[in-house]
TORVEX-902323 format. One record per residue (C-alpha): x, y, z. Coordinates in steps of 0.001 Angstrom, whole numbers, plus 500000, padded with zeros to 6 digits. Example, Ala and Ser with C-alpha at 12.3 -4.5 7.8 and 13.67 -1.06 7.14 Angstrom:
<rs>
u:512300	v:495500	w:507800
u:513670	v:498940	w:507140
</rs>
This chain:
<rs>
u:167686	v:121073	w:177712
u:165650	v:119554	w:174895
u:163617	v:116422	w:175662
u:164415	v:112834	w:174592
u:168130	v:113419	w:173984
u:169314	v:110356	w:175899
u:166778	v:108175	w:174106
u:167967	v:109649	w:170816
u:171569	v:108761	w:171671
u:170764	v:105212	w:172742
u:168606	v:104509	w:169701
u:171150	v:105976	w:167294
u:173782	v:103697	w:168782
u:171609	v:100572	w:168806
u:169954	v:101104	w:165397
u:172945	v:102659	w:163633
u:173076	v:100135	w:160780
u:169408	v:100617	w:159949
u:169652	v:104402	w:160247
u:172586	v:104496	w:157818
u:170144	v:103511	w:155073
u:168128	v:106678	w:155751
u:170463	v:109345	w:157117
u:173936	v:110677	w:156420
u:176831	v:109791	w:158699
u:176979	v:113402	w:159824
u:173355	v:113414	w:160898
u:173750	v:110127	w:162777
u:176718	v:111655	w:164595
u:174474	v:114568	w:165528
u:172041	v:112059	w:167039
u:174803	v:110331	w:168971
u:176089	v:113594	w:170457
u:172788	v:115486	w:170803
u:172653	v:115085	w:174582
u:176250	v:116212	w:174982
u:175597	v:119315	w:172889
u:172072	v:120299	w:173872
u:171442	v:118682	w:177251
u:172437	v:119610	w:180787
u:175478	v:117581	w:181794
u:175219	v:117970	w:185566
u:171701	v:117746	w:186987
u:172735	v:117055	w:190563
u:171927	v:119495	w:193347
u:175410	v:120972	w:192900
u:174962	v:121535	w:189172
u:174707	v:125091	w:187867
u:171213	v:124672	w:186373
u:169839	v:123267	w:189629
u:171405	v:126143	w:191536
u:170040	v:128697	w:189046
u:166555	v:127227	w:189453
u:166752	v:127355	w:193242
u:168043	v:130931	w:193159
u:165083	v:131835	w:190945
u:162653	v:130427	w:193545
u:161883	v:126964	w:192155
u:159611	v:124902	w:194397
u:160140	v:121701	w:192422
u:163205	v:120551	w:190487
u:163033	v:117368	w:188429
u:165749	v:115919	w:186180
u:163870	v:113925	w:183561
u:164810	v:110344	w:182773
u:162914	v:107148	w:182031
u:159478	v:107662	w:180530
u:160480	v:111012	w:179105
u:158714	v:114343	w:179256
u:155206	v:112985	w:179895
u:156374	v:110854	w:182802
u:158311	v:113767	w:184276
u:155352	v:116111	w:183994
u:153099	v:113627	w:185814
u:155632	v:113121	w:188602
u:156069	v:116856	w:189124
u:152290	v:117297	w:189393
u:152028	v:114366	w:191797
u:154714	v:115576	w:194196
u:153336	v:119116	w:194039
u:149732	v:118014	w:194564
u:148506	v:120421	w:191888
u:146734	v:120546	w:188578
u:148482	v:121917	w:185518
u:148148	v:123080	w:181949
u:151015	v:122602	w:179487
u:151462	v:123507	w:175838
u:153019	v:120677	w:173802
u:154188	v:123089	w:171139
u:156463	v:124931	w:173554
u:158454	v:121872	w:174650
u:162034	v:122128	w:173273
u:162870	v:119269	w:170913
u:165736	v:118739	w:168479
u:165323	v:117868	w:164818
u:167524	v:114799	w:165302
u:164944	v:113435	w:167733
u:161962	v:114334	w:165543
u:163329	v:112533	w:162501
u:164579	v:109526	w:164451
u:161213	v:109000	w:166123
u:159383	v:109369	w:162816
u:161482	v:106613	w:161241
u:161101	v:104305	w:164251
u:157429	v:105217	w:164842
u:157974	v:106284	w:168452
u:156436	v:108968	w:170644
u:159346	v:111268	w:171465
u:157516	v:112634	w:174531
u:157727	v:109156	w:176112
u:161380	v:108707	w:175233
u:164165	v:108756	w:177805
u:165081	v:112376	w:178543
u:168194	v:112482	w:180722
u:169762	v:115900	w:180216
u:166420	v:117740	w:180417
u:164980	v:119400	w:183492
u:161565	v:120486	w:184757
u:161292	v:123286	w:187292
u:158208	v:124548	w:189086
u:158804	v:128259	w:189522
u:156563	v:131307	w:190109
u:157933	v:133175	w:187083
u:160111	v:131229	w:184694
u:161070	v:133786	w:182050
u:164222	v:134894	w:183856
u:165458	v:131326	w:184275
u:164705	v:130612	w:180619
u:166830	v:133576	w:179554
u:169739	v:132418	w:181724
u:169545	v:128877	w:180312
u:169413	v:130176	w:176749
u:172389	v:132440	w:177451
u:174276	v:129295	w:178513
u:173374	v:127632	w:175207
u:170637	v:125383	w:176610
u:167188	v:125079	w:174983
u:164571	v:126262	w:177491
u:160961	v:127444	w:177541
u:158040	v:128220	w:179820
u:155675	v:125411	w:178842
u:152712	v:125924	w:181185
u:151615	v:126562	w:184716
u:150356	v:124802	w:187817
u:146980	v:125560	w:189360
u:144951	v:124733	w:192460
u:142685	v:122240	w:190674
u:143065	v:118536	w:190022
u:142979	v:118496	w:186216
u:146215	v:118010	w:184311
u:145700	v:119239	w:180779
u:147909	v:119198	w:177705
u:147207	v:121586	w:174848
u:148175	v:121662	w:171198
u:146557	v:124596	w:169480
u:142808	v:124236	w:170039
u:143084	v:120564	w:170995
u:143545	v:119290	w:174518
u:143655	v:116035	w:176441
u:144247	v:114915	w:180004
u:147724	v:113902	w:181049
u:147897	v:110117	w:181422
u:149754	v:108202	w:184078
u:153328	v:107410	w:183021
u:153608	v:104766	w:180325
u:156547	v:102482	w:179588
u:159509	v:104194	w:177998
u:159500	v:103971	w:174205
u:162990	v:102418	w:174283
u:161571	v:099123	w:175480
u:159297	v:098795	w:172454
u:162428	v:098229	w:170388
u:164251	v:096143	w:172963
u:166764	v:098876	w:173773
u:167869	v:098939	w:177398
u:169640	v:101829	w:179136
u:173149	v:101316	w:180559
u:173300	v:099546	w:183915
u:174201	v:102677	w:185871
u:171068	v:104419	w:184600
u:168805	v:101404	w:184968
u:169864	v:100992	w:188592
u:168314	v:104315	w:189514
u:171191	v:106762	w:189303
u:168876	v:109519	w:188028
u:167693	v:111820	w:190808
u:164122	v:111776	w:192084
u:161845	v:114766	w:192303
u:163071	v:117243	w:194897
u:160535	v:119550	w:196527
u:161400	v:122651	w:198582
u:157995	v:124102	w:199768
u:162169	v:123264	w:173103
u:159976	v:124558	w:169725
u:161634	v:122689	w:167015
u:165285	v:123571	w:166356
u:165673	v:122521	w:162737
u:169066	v:122259	w:161070
u:169902	v:121300	w:157482
u:168877	v:117727	w:156646
u:165182	v:118483	w:156562
u:163624	v:121865	w:155984
u:161888	v:123666	w:158828
u:158589	v:123211	w:157004
u:159090	v:119441	w:156670
u:160191	v:119107	w:160290
u:157218	v:121145	w:161459
u:155003	v:118832	w:159395
u:156381	v:115808	w:161241
u:155675	v:117459	w:164579
u:152157	v:118438	w:163494
u:151469	v:114814	w:162573
u:152707	v:113737	w:165992
u:150526	v:116313	w:167733
u:147479	v:115211	w:165734
u:148099	v:111532	w:166480
u:148561	v:112127	w:170202
u:145577	v:114417	w:170652
u:143196	v:112211	w:168658
u:144343	v:108978	w:170279
</rs>
C-alpha cells in the first residue's frame, strides 16, 4: 500500500474545517477514505498480503505504523542487522497525501502509515506484480546489503537514514485512536508508491511538490 494513508485520514478528519478552505469536498473525502481504498486492510499474519510475502520468501515482514516509512525502514534494518540502500522516488505515495502535507508543512515520510507494508525479500518483482494485480500500490524500493550504512537516494543526492523521529501527527496535536496508540499494530516479524496523481492537481504540479520535498529532505 501507499505510505502515510492513516496519517492522511486522521489529519483530514481533525483539520477538516481548515482544509475546506483549500480543497473541494470530494477531494477531502478522498483523503478520508484513502487508506480504505489504497491500503492493506488486514496486515496480520493471517492476512493475504502477509501470506503472499511469506510464500515469496520474505525474511522480514513489517506493517508500518507510527513514525511512518522512515521509522519502518530503520526498524527493518535494525532487526535484520543489515545495511541498505533505498530510493525515495520509488516509494508509493498518493496525491491526497502529497497535497495535504504541503498545506500542513509536514514530512509525509514521517507520517503514520498503517495500511502499508515493508517486506525483505530476495527478489521482490513477483510480489509487486501480485500486489498490483490486487489493486495495491507496490514497488521495489531498494535492497539490503552486508554493510552497516543505511543510505537513502533521490536522484544523485543521498543521505544516511536517521533514527526514527516523532510522528508528524504530534506536531499538530493530533493523536491516534486509543486502540492504535495502545500498540495494536504488529511488530517486526523475522523468519531467518511513485506519485499516483488524480484530477485536482496536474501530474506536473504534484511532481513539483514531491521534488521540493525531496530537495528539502536531502539538503537538511
